[in-house]
C-alpha positions as CSV (number, residue, x, y, z in Angstrom):
1,X,-0.2,-0.2,-0.3
2,X,1.6,3.6,-0.9
3,X,0.3,6.4,0.9
4,X,1.0,10.3,-0.4
5,X,1.4,13.2,1.6
6,X,1.4,16.7,-0.6
7,X,3.2,19.8,1.5
8,X,3.3,23.3,-0.4
9,X,3.7,23.7,-3.8
10,X,5.9,20.6,-5.0
11,X,8.3,20.8,-8.1
12,X,7.4,18.5,-10.7
13,X,10.5,15.9,-10.6
14,X,8.7,13.4,-13.0
15,X,9.8,11.0,-10.4
16,X,7.0,8.8,-10.6
17,X,4.4,7.2,-13.4
18,X,1.7,6.4,-11.4
19,X,-1.2,8.9,-9.5
20,X,-1.7,8.2,-5.9
21,X,-4.1,9.8,-4.3
22,X,-2.9,12.1,-1.3
23,X,-3.6,11.4,2.2
24,X,-5.1,13.8,4.0
25,X,-4.3,11.9,8.3
26,X,-1.3,12.2,10.3
27,X,1.7,9.4,8.7
28,X,1.6,6.3,10.9
29,X,5.3,5.8,10.0
30,X,6.7,9.0,11.1
31,X,6.5,11.9,13.5
32,X,6.2,14.6,11.0
33,X,7.2,18.4,12.3
34,X,6.8,21.5,10.0
35,X,9.8,24.1,10.8
36,X,11.1,27.0,9.1
37,X,13.3,25.1,7.4
38,X,10.7,22.4,5.7
39,X,9.6,19.1,6.8
40,X,11.4,17.4,9.5
41,X,10.0,13.5,9.7
42,X,11.5,11.4,12.7
43,X,10.9,7.6,14.1
44,X,12.9,5.9,16.7
45,X,14.9,2.9,15.9
46,X,15.2,-0.5,17.7
47,X,18.5,-1.3,17.9
48,X,18.2,-4.5,15.7
49,X,16.7,-2.0,13.1
50,X,18.3,-2.2,9.3
51,X,18.2,0.7,6.7
52,X,18.6,-0.3,3.1
53,X,18.6,2.7,0.0
54,X,19.8,5.9,-0.7
55,X,21.3,4.7,-3.9
56,X,24.6,6.1,-4.5
57,X,26.4,6.8,-1.4
58,X,29.2,6.1,0.9
59,X,29.1,3.5,3.6
60,X,27.6,0.2,3.8
61,X,24.6,-1.7,2.9
62,X,23.2,-0.9,6.2
63,X,23.2,3.4,6.1
64,X,22.6,3.3,10.4
65,X,25.4,5.4,11.7
66,X,25.5,8.3,9.8
67,X,24.3,11.5,7.7
68,X,23.7,11.5,3.7
69,X,23.1,14.6,2.1
70,X,21.2,14.5,-1.3
71,X,23.0,17.2,-3.1
72,X,24.5,16.2,-6.2
73,X,27.8,16.8,-6.0
74,X,31.1,16.4,-8.3
75,X,34.0,15.3,-5.9
76,X,36.3,12.2,-6.6
77,X,36.9,11.3,-2.9
78,X,34.5,9.1,-2.1
79,X,35.4,8.9,1.7
80,X,33.8,7.9,4.7
81,X,33.3,11.5,5.6
82,X,31.5,12.5,2.3
83,X,27.8,13.2,2.9
84,X,26.8,13.7,-0.8
85,X,27.7,12.0,-4.2
86,X,26.4,12.5,-7.5
87,X,23.3,11.0,-7.8
88,X,20.3,11.7,-5.4
89,X,18.0,8.9,-4.0
90,X,15.8,9.6,-2.0
91,X,14.5,6.3,-1.0
92,X,15.1,3.9,1.6
93,X,13.2,1.2,3.8
94,X,13.5,0.6,7.6
95,X,13.5,-3.1,7.9
96,X,11.7,-3.8,11.2
97,X,12.2,-6.6,13.5
98,X,9.5,-6.0,16.1
99,X,7.3,-3.5,13.9
100,X,6.0,-3.6,10.2
101,X,8.9,-2.6,7.9
102,X,8.1,0.2,5.4
103,X,9.7,2.3,3.0
104,X,9.9,6.5,2.2
105,X,10.3,8.4,-0.7
106,X,11.4,12.2,-0.3
107,X,9.9,13.7,-3.9
108,X,12.1,17.1,-3.2
109,X,14.6,18.2,-6.2
110,X,16.6,19.9,-3.3
111,X,18.8,19.3,-0.7
112,X,17.1,16.7,1.2
113,X,19.3,15.2,4.3
114,X,18.6,11.4,5.8
115,X,20.2,11.6,9.5
116,X,20.3,7.9,9.8
117,X,21.4,7.5,13.7
118,X,24.7,9.7,13.4
119,X,22.6,12.7,15.8
120,X,20.6,10.5,18.0
121,X,22.0,6.3,17.6
122,X,18.5,5.2,17.9
123,X,16.4,8.4,15.7
124,X,16.3,8.6,12.3
125,X,15.5,12.2,11.1
126,X,14.8,13.3,7.5
127,X,14.9,17.0,6.4
128,X,13.4,18.2,3.5
129,X,11.8,21.0,2.1
130,X,8.2,22.7,2.5
131,X,7.8,22.2,-1.3
132,X,7.8,18.0,-1.6
133,X,5.9,15.1,-2.0
134,X,6.5,12.4,0.8
135,X,5.3,8.6,0.1
136,X,5.1,5.4,2.7
137,X,5.0,2.1,1.3
138,X,3.4,-0.8,3.4
139,X,4.2,-4.3,2.3
140,X,4.8,-8.0,3.2
141,X,8.0,-8.2,2.4
142,X,11.3,-6.0,1.4
143,X,10.8,-7.5,-1.8
144,X,7.1,-6.5,-2.0
145,X,8.1,-2.8,-0.4
146,X,10.5,-2.0,-3.4
147,X,8.6,-3.5,-5.8
148,X,5.4,-1.0,-5.1
149,X,7.8,1.8,-5.3
150,X,9.4,0.1,-8.8
151,X,5.9,0.7,-10.0
152,X,5.3,3.8,-8.5
153,X,8.3,5.5,-10.5
154,X,8.4,3.1,-13.1
155,X,10.1,0.4,-15.4
156,X,14.2,0.9,-15.7
157,X,16.1,1.5,-18.9
158,X,17.3,-1.5,-20.7
159,X,20.5,-1.4,-22.9
160,X,21.5,-2.8,-26.2
161,X,22.9,-6.3,-25.5
162,X,26.5,-5.4,-26.4
163,X,26.2,-3.3,-23.7
164,X,26.5,-5.8,-21.7
165,X,29.7,-7.1,-23.0
166,X,33.0,-6.0,-21.4
167,X,33.9,-2.2,-22.4
168,X,37.2,-0.1,-22.1
169,X,37.8,3.5,-21.4
170,X,40.2,5.5,-20.5
171,X,40.6,9.4,-20.5
172,X,43.7,9.6,-22.7
173,X,43.1,7.9,-26.2
174,X,43.3,10.9,-27.5
175,X,43.3,9.9,-31.6
176,X,42.3,7.2,-34.1
177,X,45.9,5.6,-33.4
178,X,44.8,5.0,-30.1
179,X,41.5,3.2,-30.6
180,X,43.0,1.1,-33.4
181,X,45.7,-0.2,-30.6
182,X,43.3,-0.9,-27.5
183,X,41.1,-3.1,-30.0
184,X,44.0,-4.7,-31.4
185,X,45.4,-5.1,-27.7
186,X,42.6,-7.0,-26.5
187,X,42.2,-9.0,-30.3
188,X,46.0,-10.1,-30.6
189,X,45.6,-11.8,-27.2
190,X,42.1,-13.1,-27.2
191,X,40.6,-10.9,-25.0
192,X,36.5,-10.3,-25.7
193,X,35.5,-6.6,-25.9
194,X,32.7,-4.9,-26.9
195,X,33.3,-0.9,-26.6
196,X,35.9,1.5,-26.4
197,X,35.0,4.8,-24.9
198,X,36.0,8.3,-25.8
199,X,36.3,10.6,-23.4
200,X,36.9,14.9,-23.8
201,X,40.2,14.7,-26.1
202,X,37.9,13.3,-28.9
203,X,36.4,16.9,-29.4
204,X,37.4,19.7,-30.8
205,X,38.5,21.9,-28.4
206,X,36.3,20.5,-25.4
207,X,32.9,21.3,-27.1
208,X,30.2,19.1,-27.3
209,X,28.6,17.5,-30.2
210,X,32.3,18.4,-32.3
211,X,35.2,15.8,-33.1
212,X,38.7,17.0,-33.5
213,X,39.2,16.6,-37.2
214,X,42.8,16.4,-37.1
215,X,42.9,13.9,-34.3
216,X,39.8,12.1,-36.0
217,X,40.1,12.9,-39.8
218,X,37.2,10.2,-40.6
219,X,35.2,10.0,-38.0
220,X,32.1,8.3,-39.7
221,X,34.5,5.4,-41.0
222,X,36.2,4.7,-37.6
223,X,32.9,4.1,-36.5
224,X,32.2,1.5,-39.0
225,X,35.9,0.2,-39.2
226,X,34.9,-0.2,-35.6
227,X,31.8,-1.8,-35.9
228,X,33.0,-4.6,-38.5
229,X,35.3,-5.9,-35.8
230,X,32.4,-5.9,-33.2
231,X,32.9,-3.2,-31.3
232,X,31.3,0.4,-30.7
233,X,32.6,3.8,-29.9
234,X,31.0,5.0,-27.0
235,X,31.8,9.5,-26.9
236,X,31.0,11.3,-23.6
237,X,29.0,14.2,-23.6
238,X,29.4,17.4,-21.0
239,X,26.7,19.6,-19.4
240,X,28.8,22.7,-20.1
241,X,28.6,24.4,-24.0
242,X,31.6,26.6,-24.8
243,X,31.3,30.3,-25.1
244,X,32.9,30.9,-28.2
245,X,31.8,32.8,-31.3
246,X,31.2,30.9,-34.5
247,X,30.5,27.4,-32.2
248,X,26.9,27.1,-33.7
249,X,25.5,25.3,-30.8
250,X,26.8,28.3,-28.7
251,X,24.9,30.8,-30.9
252,X,22.1,28.8,-31.5
253,X,21.5,28.4,-27.5
254,X,21.9,32.5,-27.1
255,X,19.6,33.3,-29.8
256,X,17.0,31.2,-28.5
257,X,17.1,31.5,-25.0
258,X,18.2,28.3,-24.1
259,X,20.5,28.7,-21.7
260,X,20.5,28.9,-18.1
261,X,20.1,32.5,-16.8
262,X,21.9,34.7,-14.2
263,X,19.6,37.2,-11.6
264,X,19.7,39.9,-14.6
265,X,18.4,37.7,-17.1
266,X,22.0,37.5,-18.6
267,X,23.4,33.9,-19.9
268,X,25.1,32.5,-16.6
269,X,28.7,32.4,-16.9
270,X,30.4,29.3,-15.4
271,X,33.4,27.4,-16.2
272,X,34.3,23.5,-17.2
273,X,36.7,21.7,-19.2
274,X,36.7,24.4,-21.9
275,X,36.7,27.5,-20.0
276,X,33.7,29.8,-19.9
277,X,30.6,27.9,-20.5
278,X,26.8,28.3,-20.7
279,X,24.7,25.2,-19.0
280,X,21.5,24.9,-21.7
281,X,18.4,25.0,-19.5
282,X,17.2,21.5,-19.2
283,X,14.8,21.3,-17.1
284,X,12.8,23.7,-19.8
285,X,11.0,21.5,-22.4
286,X,11.7,23.5,-25.7
287,X,15.3,23.8,-24.3
288,X,15.5,20.0,-23.4
289,X,14.3,19.4,-27.4
290,X,16.9,21.4,-28.7
291,X,20.0,19.8,-26.8
292,X,18.6,16.4,-27.1
293,X,18.4,17.1,-31.1
294,X,22.2,17.7,-31.1
295,X,22.7,14.0,-30.5
296,X,21.6,13.1,-33.7
297,X,25.0,14.5,-35.8
298,X,26.9,11.6,-33.7
299,X,24.3,8.9,-34.4
300,X,24.8,9.9,-38.1
301,X,28.2,9.1,-37.5
302,X,27.1,5.3,-36.3
303,X,27.3,6.5,-33.1
304,X,25.1,4.2,-30.9
305,X,26.0,4.9,-27.1
306,X,26.5,7.7,-25.2
307,X,27.8,8.7,-21.4
308,X,26.8,11.7,-19.7
309,X,29.4,13.9,-17.9
310,X,30.0,16.9,-15.4
311,X,26.0,17.0,-15.3
312,X,25.9,18.2,-11.5
313,X,26.0,20.3,-13.1
314,X,29.8,20.5,-12.1
315,X,31.2,24.3,-11.7
316,X,35.7,25.1,-11.6
317,X,34.3,28.4,-11.0
318,X,31.6,30.9,-12.0
319,X,32.9,34.3,-13.8
320,X,31.6,36.0,-11.2
321,X,33.1,34.9,-8.1
322,X,36.2,34.0,-9.6
323,X,36.4,38.0,-10.1
324,X,35.7,38.3,-6.7
325,X,38.2,35.5,-5.4
326,X,41.2,37.0,-7.8
327,X,40.9,40.3,-6.4
328,X,41.2,39.5,-2.5
329,X,43.5,37.3,-3.6
330,X,45.6,40.5,-5.0
331,X,44.9,42.7,-2.3
332,X,47.1,40.2,0.1
333,X,50.5,40.6,-2.5
334,X,53.2,41.3,-0.5
335,X,52.0,41.4,2.6
336,X,53.6,38.6,5.2
337,X,50.7,36.3,5.6
338,X,50.3,34.2,8.8
339,X,49.1,30.6,9.2
340,X,45.5,32.1,9.6
341,X,45.8,34.6,6.1
342,X,47.5,31.5,4.3
343,X,44.3,29.4,4.9
344,X,42.0,31.7,4.3
345,X,44.1,32.6,0.6
346,X,44.0,28.7,-0.2
347,X,40.3,28.3,0.9
348,X,39.5,31.4,-1.2
349,X,40.3,29.6,-4.2
350,X,39.1,25.9,-3.6
351,X,35.8,27.6,-2.2
352,X,35.3,28.3,-6.1
353,X,34.6,24.4,-7.3
354,X,31.1,23.8,-6.8
355,X,30.3,26.5,-4.8
356,X,26.8,26.5,-3.2
357,X,26.4,30.3,-3.6
358,X,27.1,29.6,-7.5
359,X,24.2,27.0,-7.6
360,X,22.0,30.3,-5.7
361,X,23.1,32.7,-8.2
362,X,21.3,30.9,-12.3
363,X,18.2,30.1,-12.5
364,X,15.4,27.8,-15.0
365,X,13.0,28.7,-17.0
366,X,10.3,25.7,-16.4
367,X,8.1,26.0,-19.1
368,X,7.1,29.7,-17.8
369,X,8.2,29.4,-14.2
370,X,11.5,31.2,-13.0
371,X,13.6,28.4,-10.8
372,X,16.7,29.4,-9.1
373,X,18.9,26.6,-9.5
374,X,19.5,25.6,-5.9
375,X,15.9,24.4,-5.9
376,X,16.0,21.9,-8.8
377,X,19.8,21.1,-8.3
378,X,19.5,17.1,-8.1
379,X,17.7,17.1,-10.9
380,X,19.5,18.7,-13.7
381,X,21.5,16.1,-14.7
382,X,18.5,13.6,-15.0
383,X,16.9,16.1,-17.5
384,X,20.4,16.0,-19.5
385,X,19.7,12.7,-19.9
386,X,16.3,12.6,-20.6
387,X,16.8,15.2,-23.1
388,X,19.2,12.5,-25.0
389,X,17.0,9.9,-24.5
390,X,13.4,11.8,-25.9
391,X,15.6,12.6,-29.0
392,X,16.5,9.0,-29.7
393,X,13.0,8.1,-29.5
394,X,12.7,10.6,-32.6
395,X,16.2,9.8,-34.3
396,X,15.5,5.8,-33.9
397,X,12.4,4.8,-32.3
398,X,12.3,1.0,-32.1
399,X,16.5,0.7,-31.2
400,X,18.0,0.6,-28.1
401,X,20.8,3.6,-27.5
402,X,23.2,3.1,-25.1
403,X,23.3,5.6,-22.5
404,X,24.4,6.9,-18.5
405,X,24.7,9.3,-16.5
406,X,27.3,10.5,-13.6
407,X,24.4,12.7,-12.1
408,X,21.2,11.4,-11.6
409,X,17.5,11.4,-9.6
410,X,14.9,8.8,-9.3
411,X,13.1,8.8,-12.5
412,X,16.2,9.2,-14.7
413,X,16.2,5.5,-14.5
414,X,13.6,5.1,-17.1
415,X,16.1,6.9,-19.7
416,X,19.3,5.6,-19.0
417,X,21.5,4.0,-16.1
418,X,24.9,5.9,-14.2
419,X,28.3,4.5,-13.7
420,X,29.2,5.5,-9.9
421,X,31.8,8.4,-10.7
422,X,35.4,9.2,-10.1
423,X,36.2,6.3,-7.6
424,X,40.0,5.6,-6.6
425,X,42.1,2.6,-6.9
426,X,41.5,1.6,-3.6
427,X,40.5,-1.8,-2.2
428,X,37.8,0.4,0.0
429,X,35.9,1.5,-3.0
430,X,35.6,-2.1,-4.2
431,X,34.2,-3.0,-1.4
432,X,31.9,0.5,-1.5
433,X,30.6,-1.1,-5.1
434,X,29.4,-4.2,-4.0
435,X,27.4,-2.1,-1.1
436,X,25.8,0.5,-3.9
437,X,24.6,-2.0,-6.5
438,X,21.7,-3.2,-4.3
439,X,21.0,0.3,-3.2
440,X,20.7,1.9,-6.7
441,X,18.6,-1.3,-7.9
442,X,16.4,-0.5,-5.1
443,X,16.1,3.1,-6.8
444,X,15.5,1.6,-10.2
445,X,18.7,2.1,-11.5
446,X,19.8,-1.6,-12.9
447,X,22.0,-0.6,-15.3
448,X,25.0,0.0,-13.6
449,X,28.5,-0.4,-12.8
450,X,31.3,1.0,-11.7
451,X,35.3,1.9,-13.1
452,X,36.6,-1.0,-12.9
453,X,40.3,-1.4,-10.8
454,X,39.4,2.8,-10.2
455,X,39.1,6.0,-12.2
456,X,41.7,7.4,-10.2
457,X,45.1,6.7,-8.8
458,X,47.3,3.9,-9.6
459,X,45.3,0.4,-10.0
460,X,47.5,-2.6,-8.9
461,X,47.3,-5.8,-10.2
462,X,45.8,-8.2,-7.9
463,X,43.3,-4.9,-7.3
464,X,42.4,-5.2,-11.0
465,X,41.7,-8.8,-10.8
466,X,39.6,-8.9,-7.9
467,X,38.1,-5.5,-8.9
468,X,37.2,-7.6,-12.4
469,X,35.7,-10.8,-10.5
470,X,33.2,-8.5,-9.2
471,X,32.7,-6.8,-12.5
472,X,31.7,-9.9,-14.3
473,X,28.1,-9.3,-12.6
474,X,27.9,-6.2,-12.7
475,X,25.6,-5.2,-16.3
476,X,28.0,-2.0,-17.1
477,X,31.8,-4.0,-17.4
478,X,33.6,-1.2,-18.0
479,X,37.5,-0.5,-16.8
480,X,38.4,2.9,-17.1
481,X,41.0,5.3,-15.8
482,X,42.0,9.2,-15.7
483,X,45.0,10.6,-16.9
484,X,48.4,10.1,-15.9
485,X,47.8,7.1,-14.0
486,X,49.2,3.8,-14.8
487,X,47.8,2.1,-17.9
488,X,45.2,-0.5,-16.9
489,X,43.9,-2.4,-20.1
490,X,44.1,-5.7,-18.7
491,X,47.2,-6.7,-21.1
492,X,49.0,-4.2,-19.8
493,X,49.3,-6.5,-16.7
494,X,51.7,-10.0,-16.3
495,X,48.8,-12.3,-15.9
496,X,47.2,-11.6,-19.3
497,X,45.7,-15.1,-19.4
498,X,44.1,-14.7,-16.1
499,X,42.1,-11.7,-17.1
500,X,41.5,-12.6,-20.4
501,X,39.8,-16.2,-18.3
502,X,37.8,-14.1,-16.1
503,X,36.6,-11.7,-18.9
504,X,35.4,-14.8,-21.1
505,X,33.6,-15.9,-17.9
506,X,31.6,-12.9,-18.2
507,X,30.6,-13.8,-21.7
508,X,29.8,-16.9,-20.5
509,X,27.5,-15.9,-17.9
510,X,26.0,-13.6,-20.0
511,X,22.9,-15.6,-21.3
512,X,21.8,-15.8,-17.1
513,X,22.9,-12.4,-16.3
514,X,21.4,-10.6,-19.6
515,X,18.3,-12.9,-18.5
516,X,18.1,-11.8,-15.0
517,X,18.5,-8.4,-16.1
518,X,15.8,-8.2,-18.2
519,X,13.3,-10.4,-15.8
520,X,14.0,-7.8,-12.7
521,X,13.7,-4.5,-15.3
522,X,10.4,-5.8,-17.1
523,X,8.6,-7.4,-13.8
524,X,9.9,-3.9,-11.9
525,X,12.2,-6.4,-9.6
526,X,15.5,-6.1,-8.0
527,X,18.7,-8.0,-10.4
528,X,21.2,-7.0,-7.3
529,X,19.8,-7.6,-3.7
530,X,21.1,-7.4,0.1
531,X,20.5,-11.1,1.5
532,X,18.1,-9.9,3.8
533,X,15.9,-9.6,0.8
534,X,16.0,-13.2,0.0
535,X,16.3,-14.3,3.6
536,X,14.4,-12.0,6.0
537,X,13.8,-14.9,8.5
538,X,17.4,-15.1,8.8
539,X,18.9,-12.4,11.5
540,X,22.5,-13.0,10.5
541,X,21.5,-12.4,6.9
542,X,21.0,-8.7,7.3
543,X,24.2,-8.3,9.2
544,X,25.7,-9.4,6.0
545,X,27.7,-6.2,4.1
546,X,29.8,-8.0,1.5
547,X,27.8,-10.0,-0.1
548,X,24.8,-9.8,-2.9
549,X,22.4,-11.9,-4.3
550,X,22.7,-11.5,-8.7
551,X,19.3,-12.7,-10.1
552,X,17.5,-15.9,-8.7
553,X,20.0,-18.4,-8.5
554,X,23.5,-16.5,-7.8
555,X,25.0,-15.1,-4.4
556,X,28.1,-13.2,-5.0
557,X,30.7,-13.0,-2.6
558,X,33.6,-11.4,-4.1
559,X,37.2,-11.1,-2.3
560,X,38.0,-7.5,-1.6
561,X,40.7,-7.0,0.2
562,X,44.6,-7.0,-0.2
563,X,46.9,-9.8,-0.4
564,X,43.8,-12.4,0.7
565,X,43.3,-16.2,-0.7
566,X,40.1,-16.2,0.5
567,X,37.4,-14.8,2.4
568,X,35.2,-15.9,5.5
569,X,31.2,-16.4,3.7
570,X,27.8,-16.9,5.2
571,X,25.3,-19.3,3.8
572,X,22.0,-18.5,4.5
573,X,20.6,-22.0,3.4
574,X,23.1,-24.9,1.7
575,X,24.4,-23.8,-1.5
576,X,27.0,-24.6,-4.0
577,X,30.5,-23.1,-4.2
578,X,31.5,-22.9,-7.7
579,X,35.0,-21.9,-8.5
580,X,36.1,-21.2,-11.5
581,X,39.6,-20.4,-13.2
582,X,38.5,-20.3,-16.7
583,X,35.0,-21.5,-18.4
584,X,36.7,-25.2,-18.7
585,X,38.4,-25.2,-15.3
586,X,35.6,-25.3,-12.8
587,X,34.4,-27.5,-10.1
588,X,31.1,-27.4,-7.6
589,X,31.1,-28.5,-4.0
590,X,27.8,-28.3,-1.9
591,X,28.5,-26.4,1.5
592,X,26.1,-26.5,4.6
593,X,24.4,-23.7,5.8
594,X,26.3,-21.2,8.0
595,X,29.7,-20.0,8.2
596,X,32.8,-21.1,6.2
597,X,36.4,-20.0,5.1
598,X,36.4,-20.4,1.2
599,X,39.9,-19.9,-0.4
600,X,40.4,-18.5,-3.4
601,X,43.4,-17.8,-5.5
602,X,44.2,-14.4,-7.0
603,X,42.9,-15.6,-10.7
604,X,40.2,-17.6,-9.3
605,X,36.6,-16.6,-9.0
606,X,34.3,-18.5,-6.6
607,X,30.1,-17.4,-6.4
608,X,27.3,-19.3,-4.8
609,X,24.5,-21.5,-6.2
610,X,21.0,-21.4,-4.3
611,X,19.4,-24.4,-3.6
612,X,16.6,-25.5,-6.1
613,X,18.2,-23.0,-8.8
614,X,20.0,-23.5,-11.8
615,X,22.1,-21.0,-14.3
616,X,22.9,-21.3,-17.7
617,X,26.9,-21.4,-19.0
618,X,27.6,-20.6,-22.7
619,X,30.0,-22.5,-24.5
620,X,32.2,-20.0,-26.3
621,X,34.6,-20.4,-29.6
622,X,38.2,-19.6,-28.2
623,X,38.0,-17.2,-31.2
624,X,34.9,-15.3,-29.6
625,X,35.4,-11.5,-29.5
626,X,32.4,-9.7,-28.5
627,X,28.8,-10.2,-28.0
628,X,28.5,-10.1,-31.8
629,X,30.0,-13.7,-32.0
630,X,27.5,-15.2,-29.4
631,X,24.7,-16.4,-32.1
632,X,23.2,-19.9,-31.8
633,X,25.7,-20.4,-28.9
634,X,24.8,-24.2,-26.8
635,X,24.6,-24.0,-23.2
636,X,25.8,-26.1,-20.4
637,X,24.3,-26.0,-16.9
638,X,25.2,-25.4,-13.4
639,X,22.5,-26.4,-10.7
640,X,22.2,-27.4,-7.4
641,X,19.2,-29.5,-6.8
642,X,18.2,-33.0,-5.1
643,X,15.9,-33.4,-8.4
644,X,14.8,-31.9,-11.4
645,X,15.4,-28.0,-11.5
646,X,13.5,-25.3,-13.2
647,X,15.2,-22.2,-15.1
648,X,13.0,-19.5,-16.8
649,X,15.3,-18.2,-19.3
650,X,14.6,-15.4,-21.4
651,X,16.2,-14.0,-25.1
652,X,15.3,-11.2,-27.7
653,X,17.2,-9.8,-30.3
654,X,19.1,-7.3,-27.8
655,X,18.8,-4.3,-29.8
656,X,15.4,-3.9,-30.3
657,X,12.1,-2.6,-28.6
658,X,10.1,-5.7,-29.1
659,X,10.8,-7.2,-25.7
660,X,9.6,-11.1,-25.1
661,X,6.0,-11.2,-23.3
662,X,6.0,-13.2,-20.1
663,X,4.2,-15.9,-21.2
664,X,6.8,-16.5,-23.9
665,X,9.7,-16.7,-21.8
666,X,11.4,-20.2,-21.9
667,X,11.0,-22.6,-18.8
668,X,14.2,-25.4,-19.0
669,X,13.8,-28.5,-17.0
670,X,17.4,-29.3,-15.3
671,X,18.1,-32.8,-14.2
672,X,19.6,-31.5,-10.5
């Protein structure tokens, strides 16, 4: 049952698709207080209560003990003291042992704070603005609550099947030769690959919807050449449009009034990669249609995948505040600066980036209503991605296009996926990735993954190997790193055979992973789940922070610590331990319910199959290069049961939107 409460004059976010009648009675789940700052919701938490959700955030699966703030932020340092990351996903479930569990969704595109037992260990307090909509959801189970919420917000985005293959990215592939070298580096070593990404270097002077003619003299020809090899090129698109005379997109946007304005009605001037930029007002329907239409040119060059970046929006500095900062810093010239003066000078410059004051200084025309940006900050990235998705519906209406974003809000999940942003080559970020996946799925974001190996810092071979072993299960399996770091394409490391085997295991598991993804998307289910969602009566399952359910059959328990040759695992029931060094080197062993230490060599992948379940494993040709080579494959089966085991198989063409109806899904029976 879903209950809706409306306060003030909420801004339409587009988060939900199902209309719910508003409730006039006081909510029974949380105490409601109206303050000068807005709406405050609070409730008591028992010691055994567990809080799940909030999508892309720091810390564990159980969110108790910290304050999380929905305030989309460009910040690559995803450490435990950070309160905000790139996305704003205002949904959580309070899993209660002594009372009925419930879910709460705060539909407010401005700043929302979730104090989940930080101020008081036994108290949860949610602070929202005065104009918001709040939903409470009751259900029979955690799965039921999540499913009701998913129905409320609408079906998740479905990527083309090739986008479930292995993908390689790096900031630093600057020309056609770099792209060809990356592809040949994989092909010559028998490592499957489906996509190569183009970061900002492919553009002409960092201008959106341009290609540098010197670095990429025949861009359409390159895209065609890559397609012939089973490779899709995926270029980046940034939010800021460079201010430059003669640049048609800049001139059109100014002429038609499609950029965000400052308080005086002039185009707001910020700065990102190209220097000074304007931001398209994607909260305005006409501007959104205009900006989305610009993707057409790249699609005409043969592009069928995009990633939207810097769309919080990130602001290195604004023209106005930079001028003020420079004047203050120059006033210190020649002075004997003491400790306080020196650090004040540093703070002046560091405070220019992503300043809250800048977000309060420009405005949107939301179809005739002028709204200050900070009130709608968290839906900017969502609407940039919506602009692209709406354009794709016109450009290629029955063809799936890969699309994912850095910044997001609940509702954007219908238009594209996300990656979890600029992480680091840290073991702690591998664990964080494991913990974020179920929380993102709760919020409808199914097509997701983290930068494998870490974006920043230097990836070590053992970290990359372990991260790849978890990446086998994430729908977006992309290796990505920043400029200036160690090259981390898997063929750069010594154990190339080990990496090749892990990536081939991904392709071998693809029939299962794709089936489970599609069933989750089409039936409003979760692809990744905390153990407690499948084992609600097992008190210990709710305490497990480093294992996840993947689809109906698999429990993943990745190794995520340095120098580890295994790990402790909790089994909520008897399960089948599967060890794989390659598709041909695998063993299965039945383990009883309980706690186990499981050995796992560095190049050995482990996972578990639930009792009474099975999964298909594709029999791959040794020369397999990409998903394009996986037509008419045969299967072997891994199953765990004392008798026949059934598995429901999903198949489609992988590119059109003609999804197979449920009554035509294949039911396969395997002898246990």
